[in-house]
MARKETOR-64406 format. One line per 8 residues: number of its first residue (from 1); for each residue x negated, y, z of N, C-alpha, C. Coordinates in Angstrom, 3 decimals, always signed. Layout:
# MARKETOR-64406
NUM	X:Y:Z:X:Y:Z:X:Y:Z | ...
END
This chain:
# MARKETOR-64406
1	-0.869:-1.180:+0.165:-0.036:+0.170:-0.059:-0.944:+1.288:-0.058 | -0.861:+1.945:-0.860:-1.409:+3.275:-0.979:-0.645:+4.555:-0.936 | -1.181:+5.158:+0.429:-0.389:+6.754:+0.432:-1.571:+7.758:+0.287 | -1.058:+8.753:-0.433:-1.884:+9.867:-0.639:-1.083:+10.986:-0.227 | -2.082:+11.436:+1.071:-1.267:+12.289:+2.067:-2.023:+13.654:+1.320 | -1.145:+14.686:+1.711:-1.879:+16.127:+1.564:-1.905:+16.566:+2.783 | -1.264:+16.583:+3.761:-1.713:+16.993:+5.283:-2.228:+15.815:+5.954 | -3.367:+16.144:+6.673:-4.337:+15.484:+7.309:-3.492:+14.735:+8.699
9	-3.767:+13.799:+8.939:-3.219:+13.116:+10.620:-4.702:+12.658:+11.017 | -4.613:+12.859:+12.437:-5.869:+12.769:+13.153:-5.992:+11.347:+13.402 | -5.387:+10.848:+13.388:-5.124:+9.157:+13.756:-4.161:+8.116:+12.873 | -4.169:+6.899:+12.706:-3.715:+6.021:+12.279:-3.274:+4.715:+12.859 | -2.358:+4.414:+13.162:-1.785:+3.339:+13.822:-2.028:+2.052:+13.253 | -2.529:+1.187:+13.923:-2.846:-0.107:+13.578:-1.665:-0.676:+12.943 | -0.693:-0.655:+13.537:+0.716:-1.499:+12.717:+0.939:-0.835:+11.609 | +0.532:+0.098:+11.386:+0.817:+1.003:+9.904:-0.050:+0.109:+8.843
17	-1.063:-0.794:+9.062:-1.875:-0.891:+8.095:-1.398:-2.439:+7.558 | -0.884:-2.464:+6.343:-0.224:-3.874:+5.844:-1.044:-4.891:+5.631 | -0.782:-5.990:+5.193:-1.823:-7.028:+4.618:-2.432:-6.868:+3.768 | -2.181:-5.755:+2.538:-2.771:-5.227:+1.666:-3.786:-4.529:+1.643 | -3.471:-3.918:+3.097:-4.611:-2.626:+3.524:-3.527:-1.314:+3.054 | -4.557:-0.254:+3.807:-3.833:+1.140:+3.489:-4.959:+2.168:+3.184 | -4.592:+2.693:+2.040:-5.627:+3.667:+1.621:-5.201:+4.863:+1.855 | -5.721:+6.011:+2.366:-5.542:+7.348:+2.759:-6.333:+8.343:+2.048
25	-5.839:+9.067:+1.296:-6.345:+10.254:+0.418:-6.114:+11.687:+1.240 | -7.183:+12.350:+1.573:-6.936:+13.750:+2.267:-7.432:+14.719:+1.195 | -6.598:+15.704:+0.904:-7.298:+17.010:+0.253:-7.638:+17.913:+0.843 | -7.514:+18.007:+2.011:-7.931:+18.936:+3.140:-7.977:+18.425:+4.661 | -8.946:+18.697:+5.550:-9.124:+18.358:+6.474:-9.434:+19.609:+7.442 | -8.361:+20.466:+8.069:-9.074:+21.454:+8.342:-9.590:+21.428:+10.114 | -10.569:+22.634:+10.303:-11.370:+22.515:+11.546:-12.049:+21.411:+11.935 | -12.769:+20.803:+11.001:-13.782:+19.890:+11.396:-14.886:+20.383:+12.185
33	-15.716:+21.494:+11.727:-16.723:+21.695:+12.116:-16.583:+23.483:+12.737 | -15.378:+23.609:+13.416:-15.010:+24.935:+14.022:-15.994:+25.425:+14.990 | -16.712:+24.311:+15.624:-17.573:+24.882:+16.698:-19.172:+24.658:+16.252 | -19.253:+24.373:+15.219:-20.710:+24.452:+14.790:-21.051:+25.857:+14.134 | -22.176:+26.312:+14.960:-22.259:+27.889:+14.753:-23.012:+28.191:+13.341 | -23.900:+27.065:+13.211:-24.907:+27.449:+11.936:-24.495:+26.885:+10.730 | -23.425:+26.307:+10.542:-22.642:+26.104:+9.193:-21.232:+26.042:+9.062 | -20.982:+27.101:+7.966:-19.662:+27.277:+7.521:-19.134:+26.473:+6.490
41	-18.043:+26.162:+6.612:-17.250:+25.269:+5.402:-16.886:+26.458:+4.160 | -17.355:+25.563:+3.051:-16.897:+26.663:+1.860:-16.382:+25.951:+1.305 | -15.559:+24.657:+1.334:-14.433:+24.315:+0.371:-13.733:+23.202:+1.098 | -12.471:+22.949:+0.760:-11.937:+22.159:+1.381:-12.547:+20.622:+1.624 | -12.140:+20.201:+2.954:-12.871:+18.696:+2.986:-12.138:+17.771:+2.548 | -12.742:+17.129:+1.730:-11.902:+15.885:+0.965:-12.337:+14.766:+1.664 | -11.320:+13.824:+1.786:-11.710:+12.653:+2.540:-10.872:+11.344:+2.139 | -11.350:+10.307:+2.087:-10.631:+9.046:+1.566:-11.054:+7.923:+2.712
49	-10.423:+7.110:+3.133:-10.412:+5.796:+3.686:-9.401:+4.663:+3.110 | -10.170:+3.648:+3.180:-9.410:+2.389:+2.791:-9.509:+1.355:+4.191 | -8.398:+0.943:+4.860:-8.162:+0.234:+6.164:-7.528:-1.185:+5.916 | -8.284:-2.141:+6.409:-7.766:-3.735:+6.318:-8.043:-4.122:+7.636 | -7.153:-5.213:+7.970:-7.180:-5.938:+9.020:-7.530:-7.324:+8.969 | -8.299:-7.697:+9.860:-8.806:-9.021:+9.987:-8.349:-9.516:+11.436 | -7.440:-10.022:+11.538:-6.929:-10.541:+13.012:-6.800:-9.026:+13.638 | -7.520:-8.822:+14.936:-7.176:-7.483:+15.652:-8.374:-6.247:+15.101
57	-9.423:-6.950:+14.395:-10.329:-6.077:+14.219:-9.700:-5.230:+12.693 | -10.206:-3.870:+12.518:-9.871:-3.150:+11.384:-11.230:-2.998:+10.592 | -11.360:-3.073:+9.431:-12.339:-2.821:+8.570:-12.191:-1.485:+8.089 | -12.962:-0.477:+7.940:-12.673:+0.482:+7.327:-13.971:+0.927:+6.454 | -13.571:+1.678:+5.225:-14.516:+2.101:+4.229:-13.987:+3.471:+3.776 | -14.759:+4.288:+3.846:-14.645:+5.852:+3.697:-15.626:+6.697:+3.109 | -15.219:+7.745:+2.790:-16.118:+8.734:+1.951:-15.513:+10.286:+2.251 | -16.377:+11.161:+2.421:-16.075:+12.662:+2.728:-16.758:+13.440:+1.998
65	-16.356:+14.562:+1.180:-17.039:+15.471:+0.524:-16.613:+16.969:+0.750 | -17.852:+17.798:+0.982:-17.264:+19.355:+1.277:-18.722:+20.125:+0.959 | -18.590:+21.457:+0.601:-19.496:+22.012:+0.487:-19.711:+23.156:+1.800 | -20.958:+23.042:+1.881:-21.078:+23.861:+3.638:-21.963:+25.060:+3.215 | -21.950:+26.065:+3.826:-22.886:+27.260:+4.015:-23.962:+27.129:+4.947 | -25.139:+27.006:+4.880:-26.203:+27.086:+5.775:-26.956:+28.423:+5.602 | -27.782:+28.553:+6.509:-28.768:+29.836:+6.668:-30.216:+29.168:+6.573 | -31.040:+29.498:+5.618:-32.445:+29.203:+5.433:-33.184:+29.338:+6.746
73	-34.039:+28.407:+7.401:-34.742:+28.628:+8.333:-35.795:+29.353:+8.181 | -36.346:+29.455:+6.684:-37.701:+30.159:+6.225:-37.258:+31.538:+6.054 | -36.347:+31.717:+5.116:-36.054:+33.092:+4.746:-34.703:+33.650:+5.096 | -34.445:+33.087:+5.893:-33.097:+33.489:+6.585:-31.732:+34.111:+5.678 | -31.747:+33.496:+4.179:-30.774:+33.785:+3.191:-29.965:+32.578:+3.372 | -28.526:+32.991:+3.122:-27.381:+31.602:+3.092:-27.679:+30.867:+1.698 | -27.298:+29.591:+1.961:-27.055:+29.021:+0.578:-26.154:+28.023:+0.750 | -25.568:+27.289:-0.301:-24.673:+26.204:-0.169:-25.200:+25.134:-0.479
81	-24.877:+23.823:+0.246:-25.085:+22.694:-0.012:-24.045:+21.849:+0.144 | -24.090:+20.737:-0.828:-22.843:+19.962:-0.910:-23.299:+18.786:+0.122 | -22.085:+18.060:+0.676:-22.443:+16.913:+1.593:-21.212:+15.973:+0.815 | -21.897:+14.616:+0.845:-21.083:+13.961:+0.363:-21.661:+12.730:+0.792 | -21.055:+11.608:+1.279:-21.359:+10.531:+2.022:-20.251:+9.322:+2.144 | -20.992:+8.228:+1.855:-19.727:+6.913:+1.940:-20.116:+6.226:+3.153 | -19.216:+5.723:+3.893:-19.408:+5.011:+5.112:-18.462:+3.875:+5.612 | -19.225:+2.946:+6.334:-18.042:+1.734:+6.471:-18.290:+1.392:+8.085
89	-17.138:+0.952:+8.506:-17.162:+0.491:+10.176:-16.386:-0.757:+10.099 | -16.719:-1.488:+11.094:-15.788:-2.455:+11.844:-15.256:-2.219:+13.157 | -14.053:-1.849:+13.219:-13.605:-1.284:+14.325:-12.970:-2.585:+15.126 | -13.368:-2.437:+16.384:-12.926:-3.565:+17.268:-12.355:-2.932:+18.671 | -10.953:-3.683:+19.043:-10.015:-3.148:+19.902:-10.951:-3.326:+21.290 | -10.802:-2.143:+21.998:-11.345:-1.989:+23.361:-10.221:-2.418:+24.386 | -10.240:-3.874:+24.477:-9.343:-4.364:+25.452:-9.715:-4.513:+26.873 | -11.006:-4.111:+27.065:-11.701:-4.494:+28.219:-11.335:-2.814:+29.116
97	-11.439:-1.972:+28.574:-11.615:-0.552:+29.247:-12.672:+0.079:+29.418 | -13.661:-0.794:+29.059:-15.225:-0.317:+29.114:-15.309:+0.361:+28.121 | -16.486:+1.546:+28.472:-16.898:+2.585:+27.387:-17.808:+1.937:+26.424 | -18.542:+1.118:+27.071:-20.025:+0.376:+26.144:-19.743:-0.921:+26.179 | -20.020:-1.529:+25.145:-20.209:-3.144:+24.961:-21.483:-3.172:+24.379 | -22.243:-4.140:+24.820:-23.722:-4.602:+24.258:-23.392:-5.293:+23.004 | -23.793:-4.607:+21.906:-24.069:-5.037:+20.673:-25.472:-5.301:+20.294 | -25.658:-6.330:+19.112:-26.812:-6.517:+18.698:-27.574:-5.596:+17.717
105	-28.543:-5.350:+17.170:-28.958:-4.284:+15.990:-28.258:-4.269:+14.950 | -27.820:-5.793:+14.611:-27.268:-5.886:+13.284:-25.831:-5.562:+13.441 | -25.187:-5.048:+14.497:-23.797:-4.567:+14.590:-23.606:-3.208:+14.929 | -24.548:-2.338:+14.121:-24.453:-1.031:+14.494:-23.398:-0.421:+13.930 | -22.927:-0.865:+12.896:-21.531:-0.082:+12.143:-20.231:-0.613:+12.971 | -20.199:-1.075:+14.045:-19.306:-1.447:+14.982:-18.789:-0.434:+15.675 | -17.537:-0.098:+15.964:-16.805:+0.585:+16.817:-15.674:+0.219:+17.483 | -15.629:+0.894:+18.589:-14.451:+0.628:+19.372:-13.441:+1.427:+19.119
113	-12.309:+0.916:+19.562:-10.808:+1.886:+19.254:-10.080:+1.261:+20.397 | -8.894:+1.816:+20.621:-8.094:+1.748:+22.035:-7.166:+0.676:+21.657 | -7.101:-0.021:+20.455:-6.429:-1.510:+20.484:-5.037:-0.786:+19.625 | -4.761:+0.315:+19.573:-3.383:+1.317:+18.976:-3.836:+1.989:+17.927 | -4.536:+2.965:+17.999:-4.598:+4.038:+16.668:-6.196:+3.985:+16.562 | -6.619:+4.453:+15.373:-7.719:+4.763:+14.893:-7.681:+6.289:+14.781 | -8.906:+6.783:+15.432:-9.006:+8.347:+15.353:-10.146:+8.486:+13.927 | -9.538:+9.150:+13.080:-10.156:+9.441:+11.629:-10.857:+10.698:+11.690
121	-10.458:+11.528:+12.584:-11.021:+12.941:+12.737:-12.504:+13.058:+13.065 | -12.705:+12.202:+14.140:-14.142:+12.321:+14.861:-14.963:+11.742:+13.584 | -14.485:+10.627:+12.988:-15.373:+9.727:+12.061:-15.541:+10.776:+10.965 | -14.747:+11.485:+10.355:-15.192:+12.308:+9.447:-16.174:+13.562:+9.715 | -16.103:+13.786:+10.818:-16.815:+14.960:+11.511:-18.179:+14.594:+11.876 | -18.240:+13.215:+12.160:-19.705:+12.793:+12.594:-20.527:+12.465:+10.944 | -19.487:+11.884:+10.178:-20.445:+11.843:+8.988:-20.851:+13.213:+8.164 | -20.117:+14.175:+8.553:-20.676:+15.313:+7.840:-21.869:+15.843:+8.541
129	-21.879:+15.849:+9.997:-22.831:+16.197:+10.734:-24.196:+15.698:+10.600 | -24.113:+14.186:+10.441:-25.280:+13.405:+9.964:-25.750:+13.628:+8.674 | -25.023:+14.163:+7.917:-25.729:+15.003:+6.292:-26.351:+16.064:+6.614 | -26.063:+16.833:+7.511:-26.421:+18.345:+7.772:-28.278:+18.124:+8.096 | -29.157:+18.560:+7.294:-30.526:+18.490:+7.468:-30.940:+19.051:+8.868 | -31.958:+18.792:+9.499:-32.339:+19.307:+10.803:-32.933:+20.465:+10.414 | -33.592:+20.908:+9.280:-34.351:+22.061:+9.054:-33.743:+22.601:+7.565 | -32.913:+23.517:+7.731:-32.241:+23.844:+6.431:-33.260:+24.805:+5.799
137	-33.474:+24.343:+4.622:-34.248:+24.950:+3.235:-33.406:+25.489:+2.170 | -33.350:+26.319:+1.675:-32.695:+26.701:+0.440:-33.259:+26.121:-0.607 | -34.333:+26.032:-0.469:-35.052:+25.084:-1.622:-36.546:+24.605:-1.103 | -37.238:+23.283:-1.547:-38.514:+23.091:-0.856:-39.458:+23.894:-0.651 | -39.559:+24.841:-1.794:-40.629:+25.514:-1.962:-40.732:+27.089:-1.380 | -39.517:+27.390:-0.632:-39.058:+28.420:-0.253:-40.447:+29.049:+0.532 | -40.517:+30.274:+0.149:-41.874:+31.054:+0.962:-41.827:+31.539:+2.073 | -40.441:+31.755:+2.489:-40.064:+32.375:+4.020:-40.090:+34.053:+3.459
145	-40.122:+34.554:+4.822:-40.427:+35.734:+4.938:-41.617:+36.181:+5.754 | -42.214:+37.326:+5.359:-43.664:+37.758:+5.673:-43.584:+38.165:+7.558 | -44.408:+37.734:+8.186:-44.254:+37.763:+9.604:-44.750:+39.248:+10.039 | -45.585:+40.150:+8.992:-45.924:+41.548:+9.150:-44.751:+42.477:+8.489 | -44.393:+42.457:+7.434:-43.512:+43.255:+6.910:-42.103:+42.840:+6.681 | -41.616:+41.824:+7.003:-40.284:+41.038:+6.927:-39.804:+40.908:+5.461 | -40.567:+41.084:+4.489:-40.260:+40.867:+3.101:-40.115:+39.473:+2.881 | -38.991:+39.308:+1.960:-38.478:+37.929:+1.718:-39.691:+37.440:+0.357
153	-40.542:+36.718:+0.651:-41.447:+36.429:-0.235:-40.873:+35.751:-1.385 | -39.899:+35.045:-1.605:-38.973:+34.577:-2.629:-38.572:+35.639:-3.920 | -38.445:+36.943:-3.360:-37.955:+37.909:-4.080:-38.879:+38.964:-4.051 | -39.882:+39.423:-3.422:-40.927:+40.534:-3.554:-42.038:+40.376:-2.953 | -42.893:+41.127:-3.308:-44.292:+40.840:-2.783:-44.422:+41.593:-1.383 | -45.281:+40.948:-0.584:-45.665:+41.625:+0.607:-46.163:+43.067:+0.784 | -45.426:+43.539:+1.746:-46.106:+44.926:+1.958:-46.805:+45.497:+2.862 | -47.288:+44.490:+3.453:-48.347:+44.698:+4.238:-49.478:+45.274:+3.839
161	-50.540:+45.926:+4.584:-52.012:+46.471:+4.198:-52.831:+45.298:+3.992 | -53.595:+44.954:+3.112:-54.565:+43.808:+3.383:-55.835:+44.431:+3.196 | -56.576:+44.463:+4.315:-57.997:+44.577:+3.966:-58.807:+43.457:+3.684 | -59.933:+43.662:+2.572:-60.775:+42.678:+2.252:-61.952:+42.857:+3.259 | -62.151:+41.715:+3.875:-63.159:+41.674:+4.893:-64.118:+40.771:+4.123 | -65.106:+41.691:+3.538:-66.307:+40.761:+2.620:-67.251:+40.394:+3.918 | -67.244:+41.425:+4.769:-68.418:+41.352:+5.779:-67.549:+41.229:+6.939 | -68.325:+40.520:+7.909:-67.701:+40.545:+9.479:-68.000:+41.779:+10.148
169	-68.770:+42.399:+9.613:-68.882:+43.857:+10.159:-68.152:+45.015:+9.811 | -67.344:+44.644:+8.796:-66.312:+45.730:+8.269:-65.419:+46.071:+9.390 | -64.960:+45.272:+10.297:-64.437:+45.751:+11.463:-64.782:+46.865:+12.389 | -65.995:+46.486:+12.550:-66.924:+47.427:+13.399:-67.034:+48.902:+12.548 | -67.295:+48.664:+11.211:-67.519:+49.842:+10.662:-66.155:+50.766:+10.464 | -65.103:+49.922:+10.815:-63.765:+50.821:+10.600:-63.715:+51.678:+12.146 | -64.197:+50.889:+13.146:-63.863:+51.642:+14.580:-64.951:+52.664:+14.559 | -66.091:+52.863:+14.085:-66.983:+53.919:+13.828:-66.296:+55.220:+13.322
177	-65.217:+54.934:+11.981:-64.894:+56.005:+11.214:-63.823:+56.619:+12.073 | -63.416:+55.962:+12.899:-62.065:+56.427:+13.685:-62.249:+57.339:+14.820
END
């Protein structure tokens, strides 16, 4: 059963997932990164998930796409970066009520859910945040700004007065002339 939803729902009830599975397509997921200061959403957040059940476990495959605005850490100019990622999880009901269960390293894509609903908003948010680089660069060879005059070296030359020190005694010579 395929549902194409225009309005985003934060969660999906497990009982709504039929035997054939459930596919949800979202044209806009609002407010995902409202509390992230250095990142501004520049386009609608588009997401898609396909869910199917195997006993009480739910298998989820999804993808999310968005354009975000970031500020370059070198030159301080804003730039746009496309974020696209595909992800998959096996969701296991947390019937014990414990917050943590020990899984092996091969079970890294396993998540717990409450046994009734699957929270989609946090999955989409997490996937976007994982794709944002730690060091924001508008381009790999960004020259940054001059620490002396503050000129953006990608756009203009440095305005600092550069002395040629052909001799180590030029510094002393300058002191005598002042």
